[in-house]
C-alpha positions as CSV (number, residue, x, y, z in Angstrom):
1,X,-3.5,-28.2,-19.7
2,X,-1.1,-25.6,-18.7
3,X,-0.8,-23.9,-15.3
4,X,0.9,-20.8,-14.6
5,X,0.3,-19.0,-10.9
6,X,-3.5,-18.7,-10.7
7,X,-3.7,-19.3,-14.7
8,X,-5.5,-22.6,-15.9
9,X,-5.8,-23.0,-19.8
10,X,-6.9,-26.1,-22.0
11,X,-8.9,-26.4,-25.4
12,X,-11.9,-25.2,-23.3
13,X,-11.8,-22.9,-20.8
14,X,-9.2,-20.6,-19.3
15,X,-9.1,-19.9,-15.7
16,X,-8.2,-16.9,-13.3
17,X,-8.2,-18.0,-10.1
18,X,-7.2,-14.8,-8.8
19,X,-7.4,-11.2,-10.8
20,X,-6.2,-9.6,-8.2
21,X,-3.1,-11.1,-8.0
22,X,-2.4,-11.0,-12.1
23,X,-3.2,-7.3,-11.9
24,X,0.7,-6.5,-10.2
25,X,-0.3,-2.7,-9.5
26,X,2.6,-0.4,-10.1
27,X,4.3,1.4,-7.8
28,X,3.5,4.6,-10.3
29,X,1.9,4.5,-13.3
30,X,-1.2,2.3,-14.9
31,X,-0.7,-1.4,-16.1
32,X,-3.4,-2.8,-19.1
33,X,-2.9,-6.4,-19.6
34,X,-5.0,-8.4,-22.0
35,X,-6.2,-11.4,-20.4
36,X,-8.6,-12.8,-22.6
37,X,-9.8,-12.4,-26.5
38,X,-11.9,-14.3,-28.9
39,X,-14.4,-13.1,-31.7
40,X,-17.1,-11.6,-29.1
41,X,-15.2,-10.0,-25.9
42,X,-11.9,-9.3,-25.1
43,X,-11.4,-9.3,-21.7
44,X,-8.6,-6.1,-20.3
45,X,-7.1,-6.3,-16.6
46,X,-6.2,-3.0,-15.2
47,X,-3.9,-2.0,-12.2
48,X,-3.8,1.6,-10.9
49,X,-1.6,3.4,-8.8
50,X,-3.3,5.5,-6.4
51,X,-4.1,8.9,-7.5
52,X,-3.5,7.3,-11.5
53,X,-5.7,8.5,-14.3
54,X,-7.0,7.2,-17.7
55,X,-8.8,10.7,-19.2
56,X,-12.1,10.9,-20.6
57,X,-12.5,8.4,-23.7
58,X,-15.0,6.4,-25.7
59,X,-15.3,3.0,-26.6
60,X,-16.2,1.9,-29.6
61,X,-18.2,-1.1,-28.3
62,X,-20.7,-1.6,-25.0
63,X,-18.2,-2.5,-22.2
64,X,-18.7,-3.9,-18.6
65,X,-16.1,-2.5,-15.7
66,X,-15.6,-4.7,-12.6
67,X,-13.9,-3.2,-9.9
68,X,-12.4,-5.6,-8.2
69,X,-10.2,-3.8,-5.6
70,X,-9.7,0.0,-4.4
71,X,-11.8,3.3,-4.4
72,X,-11.8,5.3,-8.0
73,X,-13.7,8.1,-9.2
74,X,-15.5,7.3,-12.4
75,X,-17.8,9.0,-14.5
76,X,-20.3,7.9,-17.0
77,X,-21.2,10.5,-19.2
78,X,-22.1,13.4,-16.9
79,X,-22.6,11.0,-13.6
80,X,-19.5,11.0,-11.2
81,X,-19.7,7.2,-9.0
82,X,-17.2,6.6,-6.2
83,X,-16.8,2.9,-7.0
84,X,-14.9,0.5,-4.4
85,X,-14.3,-3.4,-4.5
86,X,-17.3,-5.8,-6.5
87,X,-18.5,-2.8,-8.1
88,X,-20.0,-3.7,-11.8
89,X,-21.3,-1.4,-14.4
90,X,-22.2,-2.0,-17.9
91,X,-21.6,1.0,-20.5
92,X,-23.1,1.8,-24.2
93,X,-20.8,2.2,-26.5
94,X,-19.7,5.7,-27.4
95,X,-20.2,6.6,-23.6
96,X,-17.5,9.3,-22.5
97,X,-16.1,8.0,-19.2
98,X,-13.2,8.5,-17.4
99,X,-11.6,6.6,-14.6
100,X,-9.7,8.0,-11.1
101,X,-8.1,5.9,-8.6
102,X,-7.9,7.2,-5.4
103,X,-6.0,4.2,-3.9
104,X,-4.4,0.9,-5.8
105,X,-7.1,-0.2,-8.6
106,X,-7.6,-3.5,-10.1
107,X,-10.3,-3.6,-12.4
108,X,-11.3,-5.6,-15.1
109,X,-12.9,-4.4,-18.4
110,X,-15.0,-6.6,-20.7
111,X,-15.3,-4.9,-24.0
112,X,-18.3,-6.8,-26.3
113,X,-17.8,-6.8,-29.9
114,X,-20.2,-6.7,-32.8
115,X,-22.9,-9.2,-32.3
116,X,-23.2,-8.7,-28.7
């Protein structure tokens, strides 16, 4: 088994013991890092500094969003929501969405590939 910081990897699992520590939120900007990917899912960890924004875009697959820490304004279609720690959402494929960090934010996206 490989152990790196809070990451454990062996043939049957991958474990991140503390996602908030893995984000390394930059002083200015947005960090994104693929944590895991296989034929069914891609898991991407985001770290946003305060006031950073992902402008409106779509994803070609369904997406699950999980806010680990911080506060953000998230738009799904024409609906605006204020999200904080432990918020979770599922979005259909091709739904326009955007994210604006009000504070430093750590967020995980799960992009579900075809067959899901």
